[in-house]
Structure formats: structure tokens, C-alpha cells
N, C-alpha and C positions, 0 to 999 in steps of 0.2 A: 330345228327338229320338225319332221313331217307331221302334219295334223293327222289325228287318228282317223278321220273320215275324209273321203274325197270331196271336192267342191260341188256338191249336189246342185247348188243354185245355178251352176253353169252348165247343167246337163239336160237339155231339152229332149223329151221322149214323146213318141206318138204311140198310142195304143189303139188297136182296131180289133173289134171282136164282139162276142155275144155279151151284151149288158143285161143285167137283171136286178130286181129289187129283192133283197132279203128282209122279210118281215118277221118280227119276233113278238109273240104274245106271252107275257109273263103272268104267273099267278100261283096260288097255293092249290095243293090237292090234298083234301082231307077226307074224301069219301069216294065211293064207287057208285057209278050211275045205276039207278034202278032199272033203267031201260036196256042195259047191256053191261057186260063185265069190263067196263073201261073206267079210268079215273076221270073225275070231274075237275076241270081246271077253272077256278074263279079268277078271271083275268082282271088284274089290277094295273097293268102297265103294258104299253105297246111301244115298239121301237122299229124304225126302218134303217137299213144299212144298204149301201150300194154293193152289189154282188157281181160275180163273174168278171168280165173285162172291166166293169166299173170299179171293182175292188182292186184290180191291178192298178188302175189309174189313181185311186185313192191312196194306195200304199206308196206309189211314186211321189205324190204330192206331199204325204206325211214326212217323207225324207227330205223335202225342201226343193225337189227338182221340178222345173216347169214341165207341164204334161198336157197333152191334148188327147181327147178320147172320141173315137168315131164308132158308132154302133147303130143298131135298128131298134126302135121301140114302137109301141102303140101310140095312138093319139089320146092318151087317157091320164087319169090322176096319178098313176104309178110313174109314168114318164115324167110328169111335173115334179113329183117328190124326188126322183132321181136327179133331175137337172138342178133343182134347188139345193140339194145336199152337196152335189159335186162342185157347183159354182161357189158355194160358201167356203170351200177349202182350196179354191184356186184352180180347179180342173176346168179346162176349156173344152166344152162338149160340142160335138157336131152329130146330132142324132137325125137319122132318116126316119120320120114318123110314118107309120102305116095305120091308116084309119080303120082298116079292116081286121086288124089283128091286135091282141092285147100285149102289153108289155109283159115280159116274163117275170113272174112273182113266185117266190118260194116262201111259204108261210110255215113258221115253226112254233109249236106250242111248247113252252118251257116252264118247268117247275122244279124248285130245289136244285137249280143249277144243272138240270138235265133236260135233254130234249125228249119229249114224249111222243111227238107226232110231227111229220112234215107233209105239207100239201103243196103241190106244184100247179100253178096256173100258167100254162104255156101252150103254144102252137109253134111248129117250126116255121121260121120266117121265109117268105119267098122274096129274097133281097133283089133289088134292082142292081145288078152287078156293075153296070156302067155308071150309075150314080154313086155307088160306093167307091169305085176306082177314082172317079172325079174328085170326091171329097178327100181321098187319101193323097192324091197327087198335089192337091191344093195345100195340104197341111205339111208336106214333106220339107219344105224349104227351112233350112236352119236346124232341122232335127238331126240328132246323132244316132239314135237307135229307134227302131220301130218294133213293137211287140205285137204278135199275132196271138191273141187270147182266144182260142177256139174251143168252145164247149159243145160244138156239134149242133147248135140250135138254128143254123141256116143263115146267120149273118154273113159269114165268109163262104162264098161259093167259088170265087175266082182267086184262089190262093196264089197261083203262079203269077197272075197279072199284078197282084198287089206286091208280091215278093220282088218281082223284076223292076217294078216302078221304084221301089226303094233302093235296090242295089245299083240301078243306073245313076242314082244320086249319091252313091257312096255311103248310104245309110245301112248300118248293120241290122239284121233281122233276127229277132228271137222269136221262136214259135213254141207255144204250149199246145202239144198236139191232142187230138181226140180221134177215135175211130181206129180201124185197122189198115187204112191205106195211108201210110206215111209218105208216099211218093208226091202227094200234093204239096209237101214242104221241101221238095228237092231244091238244094242250092241255098238253104237257110244258113245264116252264120252259126246259129246255135239252136238245137232241139232240146226240149226239157221234159221228156216223158217220166212219169213215175214207173216203178218197177212193173206194176201190173200192165200198164200201157205198153211198156217196152216188150214184155214177154208175149202179149197178145199179137204182136207183129213179128218179133224175132223168134219166138218159140221159148218154151221153159228152159231156164238155165239151172242146171243141177249144181254148179259150183262157180267159183270166181273165174276159173280158166274158160269156161263156156260163156260166161257173161262178157269177158274181154273179147273172145273170138267173135261173137255175134254182134257186139257193139262195134267192133272195128269193121265188120262187114257192112253194118248199116251206114257207118261213116262214109265208106267208099261208094256204096250204092246210091246214096242220097246226096253225094257231093257236099257234105256238110263240113264246115270248119271245125265244129266241136259237137259233142253229144254229152249232155249232163243227165244222168239217170238218178232221180231221187228215190231213196230206198227206205224211207220211214226210219225205224229204229236202228237200221244199219247205215244211216248217214247218206252220203251222196258220192257218186263216182263220175269224174270227168274224163272223157276220152277225146283225144286229138290225134290227128295224123302225124306220125313221126315223133311223138312225144310220149313218154311213159305215162300211164294212167295215174290220175290223182284221186285219192279216196280221203274223204273227211268224215269222221264219226259224227253221229247225231249229237247236238249240243243241248237238247231240251233237258232241263232239270226236272220238270214235271209235265207230262202230257195231259192236258185237260180237254182239248178239243182240236181236232186236226182240220176243222173246216177252214178253207182258204189258205192252208199252208203253201200249196203250189203257187197260189197268186203271189204270196210274199216272196217266194224264192225268185220268180221271174221278174218281179218288179224291182227287187234289190239288185239283181244282176243287171237289169237294163239301166237303172240309174247309175250304178257304179261304172259300168262300161262307157256310158255317155259322159261320165265325169273324168274319163281317161285312165281308169284302173285297168290292169291286165286281167285276163280271165281267171287265173288262180286266186288273185286277191279278191275279185268280185265274187267268186264262189265262196270264199271264206266269209265274207260279209253276209251273203245270202244264207249260208248255213247257220250263222249266228242269229240272223233275223228269224229264220224258221223256228229255231229253238225257243225264241221269245214268244212268238205268236201262238204256238200250240199250247202255251200255258194260259191262254186267254179263252173266254167263252165266246163261241160263235165266230161269224166273219169279222175279223179284227185287223187292225194295222199296227205298225210300230213306228215310233218317231225316231228322228235322227239322234236325240239325246239318249233314248233307250239303246239304240244300236251302238252309239259311242261308248256308253257305260259298259255294254257287254264286251266290246273290243278292248277296253281298258282293263277289264278283268282278265281277259286272255293274255294280255301283255304285262300283267302285274302292275298296272299303273292306277289301280283303283284307290290304293292307299300309299303312303310313304313319301319319299323324296321326289318331287316332280319339278320339271322345267316349268318356266313361267307360262308357256303355251299349253302344256299339259294341264297346268292348274286352271287356266282360264276355261278350258273345255270342261274340266271336272266341276268347277263352280257353276257354270252354265247349266250343266246337267242336274246338279243338285237342286238348283232353284227351280228348274222345269218340273222336278218331282215334288215340289212344295217344301223342300227342306230349308231350314234356316241356317245360314253359314255364319260362324263366329270367327273372328280374326283377333290374334294377339301377336306380339313381337317381342324380341329381346336378344340379348347376346347368348345366354345359356352356356356360358364358358365351361363351368364345371357343374353338371346337373346334380341337384341336391333335393332333399325331402320337400323343401319349400316350393321348388319348381314343380315337382310331381303333384303336390296338393293343389297348387295354383292352376295347373293345366287341367286337372280333373274338375275343378270348379268351373273353368272356362268352358269345358265341353258340355257341362250340364246346362249352359245358357242356351244351347241350340242343338242342331242335328249333326253339324259337321264343324270340325275345328281346324283352322289353318294356323300354323305357327311360322312366322316370318323371322328369319334369323340373320342378324348383322353379319356381313362379310368380315374377313380378318382385318382388312385395313380400317374398316369402320370401327371395329372393336378397339383397335389401337388408338384411333383418334378420341374415342370416347373414354376409354379406361386408362390409357397411358402405355408407356414402354413396358414390354414384357407380357403384354396381353394381346391376343388370347393365349391361354395355356393349351387349348385344343384348337386344331385347325377347323375350318368351316365344314369340311366333309365329315369329320368325326363328330362334331357337334350335331349335325343334321341326322347322321346315322342313329345316334343315341335317342334323339327326339322321336324319330320315326318308329322306334321300337316300343314306345309307350302306347298303351291301349286307348288312352284318351285322345290321342293325336290322329287326325286323318291325313292331313297333308302338310309337308314341310317345304318351304321355299326359301332361298336366300335373296338378300338385296344388298347392294353395295353402297347406297347412300346412308347417311347418318340417321335418317328417319324413313319410316315405311310409307310416306304420304303417296308416292307414285304408285305403289302397289295397291293402296286403299282406293285411289282414284280409278284404277283399272279394274279391280275385282269387285268393288262395291259390296263388301260384306254386309249382312243384315245387322250384325252386332259387333262392335269393337270393344274389347275388354282389355284392361290393364290392372296390374296389381300395385297397391300403394295406399297411402293415406291422404291423397289430394283429391280435389274435386274433379268431376267428369269433364268440365270445360278445360281443365289443364292437360288433358290427355292429348298427345300429339295425334293429329288426324281427326279429332272430334268434330271440328267445324265441317270438314269434308263429309263425314258420315251424316251429320245432322241435315246437311244441304240436300241429300237425296232421300231423306226420310228414315235413315237408319237409327240405331240405338247405340249409346255408349254406356258402359258399366265399369265401375271400379270394384275390384274384388280384394278381399283381405290376403295378407301374406302370413306364412307360418313364422312365428317368432324365433329368433336366434338362428335363422337360416340365411346365409349370405355368402355368395361366391367370393367376394372380396375378403371377407373374414376367414374363409377357408384357405385362400391364397396366402394371406398374412400369417396365419398359424403355421402353414407348411414352411414358409420362408424363415420363421423365427425359431424352428426346431432343428 
């Protein structure tokens, strides 16, 4: 079965554009200033985050894709802070430092999870276009996708030269546009304006028909392969030549802060396309990613485990019967979120009150419960001829319906040791009246630092006894 996510680790991306540093000053506001009718923020914490094109690169790195970033900064402390943060997460930076201009910094005063004030420290860069082109040409070897993250701050002045350099090497070009002259992006593989940016160029769209008409005209005029219009609470629309428009609804469960949502969209698109996904599937991933990031405060990223979990929710694989590959991904994601994974196993041929009580106890030992179920041939070897009464698919379906159970998986061997070795659960549990050292797989769990626990069973509850009673009547 296909992995829920594309192989991002094999998807090298180049980002070129306006880099900036987002600074956050956090504090409480308990009074109004006597000097003016404004709140007084007592700053207790500060935080720096890469912004603009740097945030795009950061998002790509968070997904696990190799990424290079080319931009212009000042020769100052802010540029050093950007470089250090980006290098710490694996972003390979190529900054053209300008001694006469400051790095763009956006300072936000935050209180009670709200933004009270933003102060911008910036001047439009007078980029050396020849130097920028040389940096891009040197970085394109092996790259599969180039992102032009244009915030209109002056880093990119030679759009067509950069675009053609990439296309000549067979590199797809994704452009996040700014301004009202989209002709500078002519020939791009994909353009990703938001609705306001699109209408500023194409004109107001009174309805869907007009949006389709003007979008199609832009596709043709700019010689684009595709146009993706992000529409906030109305989702996003993908237009391609000769193909029906594709619309996806917004996926945000709660909108907390839209800062950087566009960066998340184009970064996820870039990483997914570089990893070999087709455009509709890349769009689906980008839509899910945007829905996650707007639920976070400030300029934020999402990780591959977060995206995979969202995708599994969409596909109904967050709980229930999973393949081994699906279960591996689910366990990895759970551990990345700090959840403790509990593992138990058994035949569970005829589910009874003892099983239910035991599984509820097992679930209480951690945050997620895996139930591994012996396959039919294994049950026959362990229990004898005539068993199991219920086939493996039926036994797994019943277990998956229990509220205490997160994931159900089958195994064909007589013991679950291979599953334990592969999944490395935090806690292995078993029901019975024997010591923990007698539990199958205990030594494996102890070897990697896990725990083993033996739980009690409900008296007078036994599948074998139920079977014998039925046969005797």
C-alpha cells in the first residue's frame, strides 16, 4: 500500500526571494499608558522566527525535504539570527549581504494570544541582479522545483532571467506573486496568488463563472501550466489548460492566525511536486497543511507527522484496522506528538466482557492502544482444530469498534515479537497471573527502554469456556 506521504527526503527544492526576520515580543497587558490611550505591554519573552521566503524554506525543511535558500540581507545581527536558525534545521542558505541596508525585520507585540502592534524595519533592496542570477544558476543542479517567493521587497528584480535559468534545466518554477504586473512571471509552471492579488490584476469576480473566465484568460496570457488561487474560507481553486477546474474547500477546523498561510501552501506544493506527486494531489496536501497552520499563532510551520495525521483523518485511517505500513506511520506520528503507545495481543476469537474490561485497562496505561490479533492459521496452531470460531477480518472489525482501541493489526506468526521489534511500543501489556518476565516480547521491550505490565482479568470470562458451553448444549 502506498505511503500516506510522498518521499520528501528525496525532493530537493530551491527557494529564492525576500527573506525577513519575524520578531515577537510577548507580555501581559494590565493597564493603559498614562502618556497615551494605548495598552502597556510588560515584555516577558521574545522570539525570533524566519519570515517571508525564509519561512517558505523553513516549511519545506519541516516536511523533511532538502532545501536551499537564496536571498538578500543586511550585514547585521538580524541576518546572523536568520542564518543560525535556518542552519539549525538544515536549510542551506546563500545570502547576498548588503552592508548599506538592514535585514527586513517585522516586530510584533503580542499579549493574551493577540497581536497588538506590528512595526516594520525595512528598505527596498537594490539587488545586484547579476550576482543573484549567478547564485541561482550555481544552486540549480539536482534541484527539482524552484520557488520564487516574491514579497515585493526588491530581492527579485530579474524574474524572467531566474525563471528561464530554471526552465532550461528542466526545473519546475512555482511563483508566489506580488504587485499588479504578473507579466514578470510569464512562463512559470504554477502561479499561486490569493484572491485579492488575483482580482487586483484580473479584475473583480462577481461569481464563479467570471472567476473561471478571467483565470483561464490569465493562464493563456501568461503561458502558465497552472494557476492556483487561494481563497481563504472558500478554499482554493486550481485552473489548468484543457482540464476541468478543481476546487477544494478550506480544511481549517479553527482559524487562529492566517500569518504565513500562503507560505505553507507554496512550500507544501513545492515539496510534494519535487517528490513526484501530481498537481491535484500536491494541492490536496497543501490545502490540509494550510488548514493546520492557520490554527497556530504567528508565522508557523507544520511537520510531516502533522500533515500525515491530517491526511489519515481524511482517508479514515486515524483509527481502526490498519495495514502494517499504515500502523508504522501512525505510531511514528503518535510518538512525535509525545503520546505513549501501548501494545497488546491475542486471539480474541469470541469477544466477551473479560476482553472488554482488559482492553479498557490497557488503554489507561498510555495514550494509544494497539491490539495485534493472531491470524486464523496461528489460532488453529495455538487453540486446536475448530478454532477460530470467527475469521480474522471479523475479529478485527469487532475490536476496532471498541472505544478503548485505537489501532488493530493482524500477524501470522504464533507470537507478536516481529511486530514489537518493528513498532517499539512504549508499553507492552498482557493479562494473566504470571510475572512480567514471562510475557512474550518482554526482553525485546526492556532492551530498548520500554515497560512491560501484567493486568488482571475478569473472573469467569473465557472464550474456551464459552465455546465448550455452546458445544455441550
